[in-house]
Backbone as CSV, one residue per row, in Angstrom:
resi,resn,N_x,N_y,N_z,CA_x,CA_y,CA_z,C_x,C_y,C_z
1,MET,-6.184,28.186,33.371,-5.428,29.541,32.913,-4.495,29.959,33.961
2,ALA,-3.683,30.537,33.624,-2.201,30.547,34.497,-2.662,31.650,35.095
3,LYS,-2.019,31.767,36.354,-2.179,32.796,37.364,-1.381,33.980,36.821
4,PRO,-1.830,35.187,37.277,-1.116,36.385,37.104,0.474,36.275,37.699
5,GLY,1.364,37.147,37.322,2.531,36.984,37.834,3.427,35.814,37.344
6,HIS,4.445,35.393,38.209,5.128,34.293,37.864,5.129,32.985,38.536
7,SER,3.806,32.635,38.920,3.505,31.915,40.027,3.378,30.481,39.000
8,TRP,3.315,30.252,37.688,3.551,29.185,36.705,4.773,28.411,37.118
9,SER,4.730,27.166,36.753,5.616,26.377,36.921,6.078,25.118,35.692
10,ARG,6.913,25.012,35.494,7.287,24.100,34.275,7.711,22.828,34.747
11,VAL,7.034,22.473,35.398,7.201,20.657,35.611,6.948,19.612,34.997
12,PRO,7.611,18.761,34.298,7.463,17.903,33.515,6.137,17.253,33.690
13,ALA,5.466,16.679,32.777,4.391,15.956,32.825,4.624,14.664,33.691
14,GLY,3.676,14.117,34.557,3.812,13.067,35.493,4.752,13.593,36.620
15,LYS,5.456,14.481,36.800,5.860,14.920,37.940,4.918,15.953,38.899
16,GLU,4.897,15.944,40.040,4.035,16.721,41.163,5.013,17.546,41.771
17,GLU,4.460,18.825,41.619,5.341,19.970,42.367,5.358,20.144,43.719
18,GLU,6.406,20.252,44.111,6.567,20.275,45.851,5.696,21.414,46.247
19,GLU,4.506,21.148,47.434,3.802,21.814,47.769,4.294,23.406,48.388
20,GLU,5.355,23.229,49.259,6.026,24.466,49.895,7.367,24.535,49.095
21,GLY,7.577,24.490,47.886,8.694,24.664,47.249,9.068,25.999,47.090
22,GLU,10.268,26.598,47.038,10.445,28.092,46.678,10.366,28.401,45.301
23,ASP,9.690,29.393,44.898,9.540,29.867,43.577,10.996,30.140,42.901
24,PRO,11.397,29.543,41.803,12.721,29.771,41.104,13.161,31.236,41.011
25,LEU,11.987,31.995,40.586,12.346,33.409,40.175,12.599,34.206,41.281
26,ASP,11.791,33.745,42.454,12.037,34.590,43.681,13.345,34.224,44.371
27,ALA,13.989,32.566,44.123,15.280,32.716,44.339,16.268,33.424,43.847
28,ARG,16.086,33.715,42.435,17.268,34.365,41.608,16.965,35.960,41.922
29,ILE,15.960,36.406,42.257,15.803,37.959,42.937,16.326,38.034,44.157
30,ALA,16.058,37.153,45.032,16.521,37.025,46.353,18.300,37.214,46.280
31,ARG,18.858,36.694,45.189,20.180,36.742,45.118,20.615,38.017,44.557
32,THR,19.928,38.763,44.035,20.217,40.223,43.687,20.237,41.255,44.707
33,GLY,19.680,40.983,46.009,19.426,41.800,46.938,18.287,42.651,46.911
34,CYS,17.281,42.351,46.002,16.242,43.378,45.485,14.649,42.548,45.971
35,LEU,15.043,41.583,46.963,13.808,40.762,47.077,12.693,41.716,47.852
36,GLU,13.150,42.746,48.755,12.075,43.221,49.454,11.558,44.195,48.508
37,GLN,12.212,44.865,47.564,11.558,45.931,46.615,10.470,44.892,45.510
38,HIS,11.077,43.782,45.261,10.470,42.902,44.311,8.984,42.472,45.130
39,ARG,8.954,42.327,46.307,7.590,41.711,46.941,6.878,42.878,47.162
40,GLU,7.304,44.337,47.228,6.473,45.199,47.710,5.646,45.526,46.310
41,LEU,6.441,45.426,45.067,5.885,45.529,43.772,4.721,44.300,43.444
42,GLN,5.075,43.124,43.911,4.002,42.268,43.704,2.719,42.771,44.690
43,GLU,2.828,42.997,45.992,1.760,43.177,46.789,0.982,44.464,46.090
44,CYS,1.707,45.421,45.560,0.749,46.274,44.997,0.071,46.082,43.607
45,MET,0.810,45.307,42.822,0.020,44.909,41.740,-1.143,43.978,42.318
46,GLU,-0.872,43.021,43.208,-2.061,42.408,43.758,-3.247,43.086,44.067
47,GLU,-3.008,44.168,45.099,-3.721,45.175,45.470,-4.601,45.923,44.326
48,HIS,-3.863,46.349,43.546,-4.460,47.292,42.276,-4.760,46.642,41.130
49,ARG,-4.000,45.727,40.779,-4.360,45.155,39.312,-4.104,45.885,38.246
50,ASP,-3.028,46.952,38.422,-2.989,47.997,37.450,-1.527,48.334,37.535
51,TRP,-0.393,48.212,36.849,0.991,48.436,37.141,1.015,50.045,37.167
52,ARG,-0.126,51.011,36.603,0.247,52.245,36.531,-0.056,52.880,37.950
53,HIS,-0.701,51.982,38.885,-0.820,52.510,40.412,0.251,51.943,41.431
54,CYS,1.375,51.406,40.597,2.609,51.053,41.189,3.806,51.692,40.902
55,GLN,3.756,52.834,40.452,5.107,53.299,39.916,6.191,53.686,40.820
56,ALA,5.815,54.070,41.998,6.883,54.038,43.061,7.618,52.625,43.441
57,GLN,6.823,51.655,43.431,7.252,50.219,43.650,8.242,49.728,42.471
58,LEU,7.730,50.075,41.583,8.380,49.669,39.863,9.802,50.322,40.010
59,ARG,9.645,51.839,40.378,11.032,52.389,40.312,11.962,52.061,41.418
60,ALA,11.594,51.807,42.240,12.345,51.248,43.513,13.036,49.891,43.127
61,PHE,12.445,49.002,42.617,12.835,47.667,41.928,13.835,47.977,41.013
62,GLY,13.398,48.809,39.911,14.296,49.011,38.897,15.687,49.740,39.440
63,ALA,15.353,50.629,40.427,17.013,51.171,40.829,17.722,50.297,41.647
64,CYS,17.017,49.305,42.322,17.755,48.565,43.005,18.433,47.223,42.111
65,MET,17.964,47.187,41.214,18.309,46.107,39.834,19.432,46.974,39.431
66,ALA,19.257,48.188,39.033,20.333,48.932,38.436,21.766,49.105,39.118
67,ARG,21.293,49.214,40.541,22.488,49.518,41.353,23.147,48.096,41.521
68,ARG,22.681,46.702,41.530,23.441,45.553,41.267,23.901,45.401,40.225
69,GLU,23.636,45.904,39.198,24.306,45.700,37.803,25.431,46.568,37.865
70,GLN,25.433,47.853,38.454,26.642,48.848,38.410,27.544,48.129,39.301
71,ARG,27.405,47.290,40.500,28.271,46.561,41.275,28.952,45.369,40.852
72,GLU,28.129,44.790,39.987,28.892,43.579,38.986,29.693,44.031,38.084
73,ARG,29.526,45.347,37.622,30.696,45.665,36.490,32.296,45.790,36.930
């Protein structure tokens, strides 16, 4: 069964995943400048296992992404 979150990988059959490779989604989020907010949200989700307990972190990550979108326009 897949792990919660985005820890899955689309490695083609027969190819092994690098042990310490960077998560592609984390790399994309890092380029947005919102990696810290994303990690805080992930940590909250790991601790509580319920997004309703992580509303402050969710809003902070959403606001960061919205600011990035505004800058790109």
